[in-house]
N, CA, C and O atoms as CSV, one atom per row, in Angstrom:
chain,resi,resn,atom,element,x,y,z
A,1,MET,N,N,0.800,-1.331,-0.001
A,1,MET,CA,C,0.177,0.308,0.083
A,1,MET,C,C,0.955,1.250,-0.103
A,1,MET,O,O,2.122,1.387,0.266
A,2,ASN,N,N,0.174,2.035,-0.793
A,2,ASN,CA,C,1.100,3.563,-1.032
A,2,ASN,C,C,0.178,4.423,-0.800
A,2,ASN,O,O,-0.972,4.308,-1.224
A,3,ILE,N,N,0.707,5.618,0.082
A,3,ILE,CA,C,-0.588,6.655,0.434
A,3,ILE,C,C,0.386,7.856,-0.003
A,3,ILE,O,O,1.573,7.679,0.268
A,4,LYS,N,N,0.011,9.144,-0.693
A,4,LYS,CA,C,0.483,10.163,-1.520
A,4,LYS,C,C,-0.647,11.425,-0.627
A,4,LYS,O,O,-1.872,11.498,-0.533
A,5,VAL,N,N,0.196,12.061,-0.228
A,5,VAL,CA,C,-0.340,13.819,-0.138
A,5,VAL,C,C,0.000,14.548,-1.102
A,5,VAL,O,O,1.217,14.657,-1.253
A,6,LEU,N,N,-0.711,15.139,-1.879
A,6,LEU,CA,C,-0.264,16.178,-3.323
A,6,LEU,C,C,-0.567,17.571,-2.553
A,6,LEU,O,O,-1.646,18.011,-2.155
A,7,GLY,N,N,0.486,18.015,-2.487
A,7,GLY,CA,C,0.184,19.456,-2.163
A,7,GLY,C,C,1.504,20.439,-2.229
A,7,GLY,O,O,2.619,19.934,-2.098
A,8,THR,N,N,1.346,21.926,-2.447
A,8,THR,CA,C,2.559,22.704,-2.501
A,8,THR,C,C,3.164,23.022,-1.115
A,8,THR,O,O,3.977,23.935,-0.972
A,9,GLY,N,N,2.758,22.272,-0.144
A,9,GLY,CA,C,3.262,23.230,1.360
A,9,GLY,C,C,2.313,23.936,2.065
A,9,GLY,O,O,2.623,24.577,3.069
A,10,CYS,N,N,0.954,23.873,1.552
A,10,CYS,CA,C,-0.204,24.718,2.316
A,10,CYS,C,C,-0.407,24.026,3.408
A,10,CYS,O,O,-0.347,22.808,3.575
A,11,LYS,N,N,-0.727,25.138,4.376
A,11,LYS,CA,C,-1.305,24.383,5.671
A,11,LYS,C,C,-2.106,23.271,5.669
A,11,LYS,O,O,-1.896,22.317,6.418
A,12,LYS,N,N,-3.342,23.343,4.594
A,12,LYS,CA,C,-4.075,22.291,4.462
A,12,LYS,C,C,-3.475,20.823,4.431
A,12,LYS,O,O,-3.672,19.861,5.173
A,13,CYS,N,N,-2.511,21.021,3.086
A,13,CYS,CA,C,-1.555,19.879,2.768
A,13,CYS,C,C,-0.960,19.575,4.029
A,13,CYS,O,O,-1.289,18.441,4.379
A,14,ASP,N,N,-0.167,20.181,4.896
A,14,ASP,CA,C,0.605,19.995,5.818
A,14,ASP,C,C,-0.416,18.826,7.225
A,14,ASP,O,O,0.099,18.045,8.024
A,15,GLN,N,N,-1.816,19.126,7.061
A,15,GLN,CA,C,-2.827,18.742,8.071
A,15,GLN,C,C,-3.111,17.238,7.333
A,15,GLN,O,O,-3.111,16.208,8.008
A,16,VAL,N,N,-3.285,17.234,6.282
A,16,VAL,CA,C,-3.248,16.152,5.811
A,16,VAL,C,C,-2.449,15.196,5.905
A,16,VAL,O,O,-2.752,14.015,6.071
A,17,TYR,N,N,-1.664,15.533,5.830
A,17,TYR,CA,C,-0.112,14.613,5.606
A,17,TYR,C,C,-0.277,14.090,7.355
A,17,TYR,O,O,-0.388,12.896,7.630
A,18,ASP,N,N,-0.272,14.974,8.225
A,18,ASP,CA,C,0.008,14.940,9.413
A,18,ASP,C,C,-1.185,14.052,10.118
A,18,ASP,O,O,-0.927,13.347,11.094
A,19,LEU,N,N,-2.328,14.121,9.634
A,19,LEU,CA,C,-3.427,13.293,10.165
A,19,LEU,C,C,-2.891,11.794,9.631
A,19,LEU,O,O,-2.897,10.871,10.445
A,20,VAL,N,N,-2.531,11.609,8.566
A,20,VAL,CA,C,-2.266,10.388,7.808
A,20,VAL,C,C,-1.203,9.849,8.695
A,20,VAL,O,O,-1.517,8.717,9.060
A,21,LEU,N,N,-0.411,10.120,9.031
A,21,LEU,CA,C,1.075,9.505,9.926
A,21,LEU,C,C,0.315,9.529,11.407
A,21,LEU,O,O,0.815,8.649,12.108
A,22,GLU,N,N,-0.456,10.062,11.920
A,22,GLU,CA,C,-0.894,10.164,13.059
A,22,GLU,C,C,-1.932,8.806,13.002
A,22,GLU,O,O,-1.781,7.985,13.906
A,23,ILE,N,N,-2.762,8.597,12.184
A,23,ILE,CA,C,-3.555,7.176,11.891
A,23,ILE,C,C,-2.983,6.046,12.157
A,23,ILE,O,O,-3.168,5.118,12.944
A,24,LEU,N,N,-1.920,6.436,10.968
A,24,LEU,CA,C,-0.703,5.249,10.828
A,24,LEU,C,C,-0.341,5.014,12.084
A,24,LEU,O,O,-0.365,3.803,12.305
A,25,GLN,N,N,-0.084,5.512,12.811
A,25,GLN,CA,C,0.877,5.327,14.198
A,25,GLN,C,C,-0.232,4.773,15.264
A,25,GLN,O,O,-0.012,3.950,16.153
A,26,GLU,N,N,-1.048,5.193,15.072
A,26,GLU,CA,C,-2.421,5.100,15.931
A,26,GLU,C,C,-2.597,3.579,15.708
A,26,GLU,O,O,-2.614,2.840,16.692
A,27,GLU,N,N,-2.725,3.094,14.498
A,27,GLU,CA,C,-3.366,1.767,14.170
A,27,GLU,C,C,-2.289,0.526,14.053
A,27,GLU,O,O,-2.566,-0.668,13.944
A,28,THR,N,N,-0.982,1.137,14.106
A,28,THR,CA,C,0.781,0.586,14.061
A,28,THR,C,C,0.509,0.225,12.929
A,28,THR,O,O,0.144,-0.943,13.066
A,29,LEU,N,N,0.450,0.508,11.813
A,29,LEU,CA,C,0.268,0.173,10.366
A,29,LEU,C,C,1.728,0.999,9.503
A,29,LEU,O,O,2.019,2.158,9.208
A,30,THR,N,N,2.181,0.033,9.385
A,30,THR,CA,C,3.560,0.596,8.637
A,30,THR,C,C,3.170,0.525,7.231
A,30,THR,O,O,2.674,-0.490,6.742
A,31,ILE,N,N,3.438,1.825,6.447
A,31,ILE,CA,C,2.618,2.140,5.175
A,31,ILE,C,C,3.395,3.114,4.515
A,31,ILE,O,O,3.470,4.211,5.068
A,32,GLN,N,N,3.798,2.999,3.792
A,32,GLN,CA,C,4.605,4.274,3.073
A,32,GLN,C,C,3.520,5.241,2.635
A,32,GLN,O,O,2.564,5.075,1.876
A,33,VAL,N,N,4.132,6.804,3.655
A,33,VAL,CA,C,3.867,7.612,2.717
A,33,VAL,C,C,4.441,8.639,2.115
A,33,VAL,O,O,5.438,9.012,2.733
A,34,ASP,N,N,4.176,9.354,0.991
A,34,ASP,CA,C,4.914,10.211,0.486
A,34,ASP,C,C,4.217,11.660,0.363
A,34,ASP,O,O,2.986,11.675,0.330
A,35,LYS,N,N,4.923,12.881,0.292
A,35,LYS,CA,C,4.590,14.202,0.471
A,35,LYS,C,C,4.809,14.312,-0.889
A,35,LYS,O,O,5.953,13.957,-1.171
A,36,VAL,N,N,4.071,14.711,-1.960
A,36,VAL,CA,C,4.218,15.341,-3.185
A,36,VAL,C,C,4.291,16.723,-3.134
A,36,VAL,O,O,3.533,17.191,-2.284
A,37,GLU,N,N,4.948,17.546,-3.756
A,37,GLU,CA,C,5.149,19.330,-3.357
A,37,GLU,C,C,5.293,19.706,-4.645
A,37,GLU,O,O,4.726,20.723,-5.043
A,38,ASP,N,N,6.185,18.825,-5.599
A,38,ASP,CA,C,6.334,19.501,-6.936
A,38,ASP,C,C,5.311,19.090,-8.092
A,38,ASP,O,O,4.898,18.024,-8.547
A,39,LEU,N,N,5.105,20.427,-8.343
A,39,LEU,CA,C,3.916,21.251,-9.173
A,39,LEU,C,C,3.699,20.165,-10.447
A,39,LEU,O,O,2.558,19.794,-10.723
A,40,LYS,N,N,4.647,19.770,-11.064
A,40,LYS,CA,C,4.297,18.786,-12.321
A,40,LYS,C,C,3.891,17.487,-11.980
A,40,LYS,O,O,2.979,16.859,-12.516
A,41,SER,N,N,4.724,17.058,-10.918
A,41,SER,CA,C,4.185,15.721,-10.194
A,41,SER,C,C,2.588,15.613,-9.841
A,41,SER,O,O,1.917,14.623,-10.134
A,42,ILE,N,N,2.037,16.846,-9.126
A,42,ILE,CA,C,0.514,16.872,-8.774
A,42,ILE,C,C,-0.274,17.219,-9.945
A,42,ILE,O,O,-1.493,17.069,-9.864
A,43,VAL,N,N,0.354,17.763,-11.275
A,43,VAL,CA,C,-0.745,17.944,-12.310
A,43,VAL,C,C,-0.828,16.644,-13.007
A,43,VAL,O,O,-1.812,16.152,-13.558
A,44,ALA,N,N,0.475,16.127,-12.882
A,44,ALA,CA,C,0.539,14.480,-13.724
A,44,ALA,C,C,-0.854,13.706,-13.494
A,44,ALA,O,O,-1.624,13.271,-14.351
A,45,TYR,N,N,-0.973,13.650,-11.848
A,45,TYR,CA,C,-2.725,13.004,-11.717
A,45,TYR,C,C,-3.624,13.673,-12.052
A,45,TYR,O,O,-4.733,13.173,-11.858
A,46,GLY,N,N,-3.585,14.890,-12.609
A,46,GLY,CA,C,-5.155,15.806,-13.223
A,46,GLY,C,C,-5.594,16.097,-12.383
A,46,GLY,O,O,-6.818,16.003,-12.465
A,47,VAL,N,N,-5.101,16.609,-11.084
A,47,VAL,CA,C,-5.808,17.204,-10.198
A,47,VAL,C,C,-5.289,18.826,-9.890
A,47,VAL,O,O,-4.093,19.052,-9.706
A,48,MET,N,N,-6.435,20.050,-9.851
A,48,MET,CA,C,-5.892,21.250,-9.764
A,48,MET,C,C,-6.263,21.636,-8.464
A,48,MET,O,O,-6.292,22.851,-8.264
A,49,SER,N,N,-6.568,20.854,-7.489
A,49,SER,CA,C,-6.843,21.537,-6.120
A,49,SER,C,C,-6.307,20.380,-5.205
A,49,SER,O,O,-6.525,19.170,-5.143
A,50,THR,N,N,-5.480,21.304,-4.490
A,50,THR,CA,C,-5.086,20.341,-3.129
A,50,THR,C,C,-5.766,20.953,-1.656
A,50,THR,O,O,-6.309,22.047,-1.502
A,51,PRO,N,N,-5.590,20.088,-0.840
A,51,PRO,CA,C,-4.561,19.108,-0.838
A,51,PRO,C,C,-5.202,17.563,-1.572
A,51,PRO,O,O,-6.418,17.381,-1.524
A,52,THR,N,N,-4.470,16.709,-2.103
A,52,THR,CA,C,-5.063,15.468,-2.464
A,52,THR,C,C,-4.511,14.257,-2.088
A,52,THR,O,O,-3.309,13.996,-2.041
A,53,LEU,N,N,-5.630,13.379,-1.768
A,53,LEU,CA,C,-5.058,12.181,-1.104
A,53,LEU,C,C,-5.131,11.127,-2.017
A,53,LEU,O,O,-6.218,10.987,-2.577
A,54,VAL,N,N,-4.025,10.175,-2.364
A,54,VAL,CA,C,-4.045,9.275,-3.017
A,54,VAL,C,C,-3.340,8.204,-2.353
A,54,VAL,O,O,-2.283,8.333,-1.735
A,55,ILE,N,N,-4.280,6.674,-2.595
A,55,ILE,CA,C,-4.133,5.524,-1.882
A,55,ILE,C,C,-4.139,4.691,-3.372
A,55,ILE,O,O,-4.999,4.677,-4.253
A,56,ASN,N,N,-3.000,4.099,-3.293
A,56,ASN,CA,C,-2.736,2.980,-4.395
A,56,ASN,C,C,-3.158,3.574,-5.945
A,56,ASN,O,O,-3.987,3.058,-6.694
A,57,GLY,N,N,-2.382,4.760,-6.200
A,57,GLY,CA,C,-2.891,5.525,-7.379
A,57,GLY,C,C,-4.229,5.682,-7.589
A,57,GLY,O,O,-4.551,5.939,-8.748
A,58,GLU,N,N,-5.285,5.574,-6.588
A,58,GLU,CA,C,-6.709,6.256,-6.733
A,58,GLU,C,C,-6.708,7.533,-5.731
A,58,GLU,O,O,-6.265,7.763,-4.605
A,59,ILE,N,N,-7.496,8.309,-6.810
A,59,ILE,CA,C,-7.402,10.006,-6.102
A,59,ILE,C,C,-8.737,9.633,-5.027
A,59,ILE,O,O,-9.750,9.133,-5.516
A,60,LEU,N,N,-8.673,9.859,-3.825
A,60,LEU,CA,C,-9.753,9.774,-2.674
A,60,LEU,C,C,-10.171,11.110,-2.379
A,60,LEU,O,O,-11.389,11.160,-2.202
A,61,PHE,N,N,-9.532,12.314,-2.254
A,61,PHE,CA,C,-9.884,13.099,-1.473
A,61,PHE,C,C,-8.874,14.462,-2.237
A,61,PHE,O,O,-7.646,14.541,-2.261
A,62,LYS,N,N,-9.943,15.474,-2.834
A,62,LYS,CA,C,-9.093,16.275,-3.339
A,62,LYS,C,C,-9.366,17.649,-3.180
A,62,LYS,O,O,-10.373,17.860,-3.856
A,63,GLY,N,N,-8.889,18.994,-2.485
A,63,GLY,CA,C,-9.294,20.252,-2.535
A,63,GLY,C,C,-9.882,20.256,-1.183
A,63,GLY,O,O,-10.731,21.129,-1.003
A,64,LYS,N,N,-9.571,19.331,-0.010
A,64,LYS,CA,C,-10.433,19.775,1.200
A,64,LYS,C,C,-9.696,18.676,2.173
A,64,LYS,O,O,-9.317,17.573,1.777
A,65,VAL,N,N,-9.561,19.156,3.482
A,65,VAL,CA,C,-9.165,18.440,4.768
A,65,VAL,C,C,-10.123,17.551,5.116
A,65,VAL,O,O,-11.141,18.022,5.624
A,66,PRO,N,N,-10.041,16.308,4.957
A,66,PRO,CA,C,-11.408,15.517,5.202
A,66,PRO,C,C,-11.392,15.184,6.841
A,66,PRO,O,O,-10.259,15.304,7.306
A,67,SER,N,N,-12.266,14.845,7.681
A,67,SER,CA,C,-12.208,14.506,9.215
A,67,SER,C,C,-11.484,13.557,9.517
A,67,SER,O,O,-11.788,12.538,8.896
A,68,LYS,N,N,-10.737,13.454,10.136
A,68,LYS,CA,C,-9.919,11.988,11.105
A,68,LYS,C,C,-10.391,10.984,10.807
A,68,LYS,O,O,-9.886,9.957,10.354
A,69,LYS,N,N,-11.994,11.403,11.203
A,69,LYS,CA,C,-12.601,9.846,11.274
A,69,LYS,C,C,-12.716,9.202,9.761
A,69,LYS,O,O,-12.402,8.094,9.326
A,70,LYS,N,N,-13.239,10.247,9.209
A,70,LYS,CA,C,-13.379,9.890,7.797
A,70,LYS,C,C,-12.180,9.190,6.813
A,70,LYS,O,O,-12.234,8.281,5.984
A,71,LEU,N,N,-11.193,9.958,7.249
A,71,LEU,CA,C,-9.990,9.431,6.746
A,71,LEU,C,C,-9.322,8.154,7.260
A,71,LEU,O,O,-8.586,7.390,6.636
A,72,LYS,N,N,-9.755,8.082,8.596
A,72,LYS,CA,C,-9.274,6.586,9.493
A,72,LYS,C,C,-10.083,5.417,8.309
A,72,LYS,O,O,-9.626,4.694,7.424
A,73,GLU,N,N,-11.231,5.631,8.733
A,73,GLU,CA,C,-12.260,4.756,7.788
A,73,GLU,C,C,-11.771,4.384,6.455
A,73,GLU,O,O,-11.718,3.180,6.204
A,74,THR,N,N,-11.368,5.311,5.474
A,74,THR,CA,C,-10.983,5.200,4.005
A,74,THR,C,C,-9.521,4.504,4.297
A,74,THR,O,O,-9.534,3.404,3.745
A,75,ILE,N,N,-8.463,4.699,4.854
A,75,ILE,CA,C,-7.251,4.255,4.831
A,75,ILE,C,C,-7.794,2.531,5.539
A,75,ILE,O,O,-7.668,1.498,4.882
A,76,ILE,N,N,-8.309,2.567,6.784
A,76,ILE,CA,C,-8.413,0.835,7.185
A,76,ILE,C,C,-9.241,0.188,5.850
A,76,ILE,O,O,-8.965,-0.910,5.366
A,77,ALA,N,N,-10.032,0.851,5.482
A,77,ALA,CA,C,-10.775,0.194,4.119
A,77,ALA,C,C,-10.064,-0.382,3.039
A,77,ALA,O,O,-10.483,-1.210,2.230
A,78,ARG,N,N,-9.055,0.089,3.103
A,78,ARG,CA,C,-7.888,-0.259,2.066
A,78,ARG,C,C,-6.880,-1.150,2.406
A,78,ARG,O,O,-6.149,-1.654,1.553
A,79,VAL,N,N,-6.763,-1.446,3.935
A,79,VAL,CA,C,-5.486,-2.310,4.338
A,79,VAL,C,C,-5.585,-3.248,3.951
A,79,VAL,O,O,-4.706,-4.090,4.140
């Protein structure tokens, strides 16, 4: 499993990244998490709004910070 947080370093992007790490730690999951800040790499996913959460190549949230509960449910459902 691979999780990517796409964003140019804005506050909301950092929030999503931190939430993902927090959830993984709470659930004792060892999953690779990448923070993608390069604009060309972000555009390659076909998204224009950030933050965007990508799990195993699937775009799941874009342009918003999901609640911790929703984010946790989404990650756990894909483990």
